[in-house]
C-alpha positions in Angstrom: 0.0 -0.1 0.0 1.3 3.4 -0.8 0.3 6.8 0.3 1.6 10.6 0.3 5.0 11.0 1.4 6.0 7.5 0.9 8.8 7.0 -1.6 7.8 4.5 -4.4 10.6 2.1 -5.6 11.3 2.3 -9.3 9.8 -0.5 -11.4 12.0 -2.9 -13.4 11.2 -1.0 -16.6 12.0 2.5 -15.1 15.5 1.3 -14.1 16.4 0.5 -17.7 17.8 2.9 -20.2 16.3 2.4 -23.6 18.7 2.2 -26.6 17.8 3.8 -29.8 16.6 1.5 -32.7 17.8 2.0 -36.1 17.4 0.1 -39.4 20.0 -0.3 -42.2 19.3 -1.7 -45.8 21.7 -3.6 -47.9 20.5 -3.5 -51.4 22.5 -5.9 -53.9 22.4 -6.3 -57.6 24.4 -7.8 -60.5 26.8 -5.6 -62.2 28.7 -6.5 -65.5 31.3 -8.7 -63.5 30.6 -8.1 -59.9 27.9 -7.8 -57.2 27.0 -4.1 -56.6 25.7 -2.5 -53.4 23.7 0.7 -53.0 25.4 3.3 -50.7 24.5 6.8 -49.5 27.0 9.6 -48.6 26.1 10.8 -45.1 25.3 14.6 -44.9 25.8 15.0 -41.0 28.0 13.7 -38.2 29.0 11.2 -37.3 30.9 10.1 -40.5 29.8 13.1 -42.4 31.0 12.6 -46.1 31.6 8.8 -45.5 29.6 6.1 -47.3 26.9 4.0 -45.6 23.9 1.9 -46.1 20.8 3.7 -46.5 19.1 3.8 -43.0 18.2 5.8 -40.0 16.2 5.7 -36.6 12.8 4.1 -36.2 10.1 6.5 -35.2 8.1 5.6 -32.0 4.8 5.0 -34.1 6.1 2.9 -36.8 7.2 -0.8 -37.2 10.7 -2.0 -38.2 9.5 -2.8 -41.8 7.7 0.6 -42.2 11.0 2.4 -41.0 13.1 0.4 -43.4 10.8 1.3 -46.4 10.6 4.8 -45.4 14.4 5.4 -44.9 15.1 3.7 -48.1 12.7 5.8 -50.0 13.7 9.1 -48.3 17.5 8.6 -48.8 17.6 7.0 -52.3 14.0 7.4 -53.9 14.1 3.5 -54.1 10.6 2.0 -53.3 8.6 -1.3 -53.9 11.6 -3.6 -53.0 10.9 -6.6 -51.0 13.1 -6.3 -47.8 14.1 -9.5 -45.8 15.3 -9.0 -42.3 18.9 -10.1 -42.0 20.3 -9.8 -38.4 20.2 -7.5 -35.5 23.6 -5.7 -34.6 24.1 -4.3 -31.1 27.7 -3.9 -30.2 27.7 -1.2 -27.5 30.3 1.0 -29.2 29.1 0.5 -32.8 27.7 4.2 -32.9 29.7 7.1 -31.3 26.4 8.9 -30.5 25.4 6.4 -27.9 23.7 3.1 -27.5 22.1 2.2 -30.9 20.8 -1.1 -32.0 20.4 -1.6 -35.9 18.2 -4.2 -37.5 19.6 -4.9 -40.8 17.6 -5.8 -44.0 18.8 -7.0 -47.4 17.2 -7.0 -51.0 18.2 -8.6 -54.2 17.2 -6.5 -57.2 17.6 -7.4 -61.0 19.4 -4.2 -62.1 21.1 -1.0 -60.6 17.9 1.1 -60.0 17.9 4.8 -60.6 18.9 6.5 -57.2 19.0 10.1 -56.0 20.4 11.0 -52.7 17.8 12.8 -50.3 17.0 13.7 -46.8 20.2 13.3 -44.7 22.1 11.7 -47.7 24.2 14.1 -50.0 24.5 11.3 -52.7 23.5 7.8 -53.5 25.4 5.5 -55.7 25.8 1.8 -56.7 29.3 0.5 -55.9 30.9 -2.9 -57.1 32.1 -4.9 -54.2 35.4 -5.0 -55.7 35.9 -1.2 -55.5 34.0 -0.3 -52.2 35.0 3.0 -50.4 35.5 2.9 -46.6 32.2 2.4 -44.8 30.9 4.3 -41.8 30.0 2.7 -38.5 30.2 -1.2 -38.6 28.7 -1.3 -42.1 31.6 -3.4 -43.4 30.9 -6.2 -40.9 27.0 -6.0 -41.8 27.9 -6.3 -45.4 30.2 -9.4 -44.8 27.1 -10.9 -42.8 24.7 -10.1 -45.7 27.0 -11.7 -48.4 27.4 -14.9 -46.3 23.7 -15.0 -46.1 23.2 -14.8 -49.7 25.9 -17.2 -50.6 24.3 -19.8 -48.3 20.7 -19.2 -49.7 21.7 -19.5 -53.3 22.8 -23.1 -52.5 19.4 -24.2 -51.2 16.9 -21.8 -52.7 16.1 -20.3 -56.1 16.6 -16.6 -55.1 18.8 -16.0 -58.0 15.8 -15.2 -60.0 15.9 -11.9 -58.0 19.0 -11.0 -59.9 18.2 -12.0 -63.6 15.9 -10.4 -66.1 12.8 -12.1 -67.4 14.8 -13.9 -70.0 18.5 -15.0 -69.9 21.0 -17.6 -71.3 22.3 -20.4 -69.2 25.7 -18.7 -69.4 24.3 -15.8 -67.7 22.6 -17.8 -65.1 25.8 -19.7 -64.3 27.7 -16.3 -64.1 25.4 -15.1 -61.4 26.2 -18.2 -59.3 29.9 -17.8 -60.0 30.0 -14.2 -59.0 28.2 -14.7 -55.7 30.1 -17.8 -54.7 33.4 -16.4 -55.9 34.5 -19.5 -57.7 34.2 -21.2 -61.1 31.6 -24.0 -61.7 32.0 -26.7 -64.3 29.6 -25.9 -67.2 28.5 -29.4 -67.9 27.7 -30.4 -64.3 25.9 -27.0 -63.8 23.6 -27.4 -66.7 22.9 -31.0 -65.7 21.9 -30.1 -62.3 19.8 -27.0 -63.4 18.0 -29.3 -65.9 17.3 -31.9 -63.2 15.7 -29.3 -60.8 13.1 -28.1 -63.5 13.9 -24.4 -62.4 14.0 -22.9 -65.9 12.5 -23.5 -69.4 13.4 -22.5 -72.9 11.4 -19.6 -74.3 11.9 -20.8 -77.9 13.8 -17.6 -78.7 17.4 -17.1 -79.4 19.9 -14.2 -78.7 22.2 -13.2 -81.4 25.4 -11.6 -80.3 27.6 -10.5 -83.1 29.5 -13.5 -84.8 28.9 -15.8 -81.9 26.5 -18.8 -82.2 23.0 -17.8 -81.1 22.2 -18.6 -77.6 18.9 -20.1 -76.4 16.9 -17.9 -74.0 15.2 -19.3 -70.8 12.9 -18.0 -68.2 12.3 -19.3 -64.8 9.3 -21.5 -64.3 8.4 -19.5 -61.1 9.4 -16.4 -59.5 8.3 -17.5 -56.2 10.7 -18.5 -53.4 11.3 -22.1 -53.5 13.7 -24.7 -51.6 15.9 -26.5 -53.9 19.4 -28.1 -53.6 21.5 -26.6 -56.1 25.0 -27.6 -54.7 
């Protein structure tokens, strides 16, 4: 029982200091010979002028998914991208402003989308993984985690469809796997495996490229996520 003049003990919730919650988005696509990632150039401190993932703080009245979509749209003008939660990063010293926990998202898109820096981003660009600038905060660690996730997922799912146009050659399909995995794949064994999984089908059309022999064009039988054993 409590009354006037009697000091109340703080509750368990009141004794805790709440950290800030942020979201960061890792958007990947295929370049000519490398994976590319979307980065923004930070306008303000900390790390003003440095490159980082699109992202920012979660507003009190929005969900994590809503915050991720909003920050991506505000800082790069990119919208209508399927974002999948990747991991939560919460090292105490990851942000010099104080205790900030970041929920990272990632997405795979078919081509480098048109981007424009906005809000607290002075610029937005696509960078090949082989020529990345120094990244702010712990974003290099987050990128490594995202790449490991993607490499693992292409071994047991059909998510490569997210990185390819509607029609493609088997050589282009194999190239995506090789770029992501970072190694060469035997052509004969790869085509035999793809055929056995019934993932793609010929369109009946050919692509003529200069003096080279015309190549058959294929499409994915389904562009819905599916569990398959590729390797």
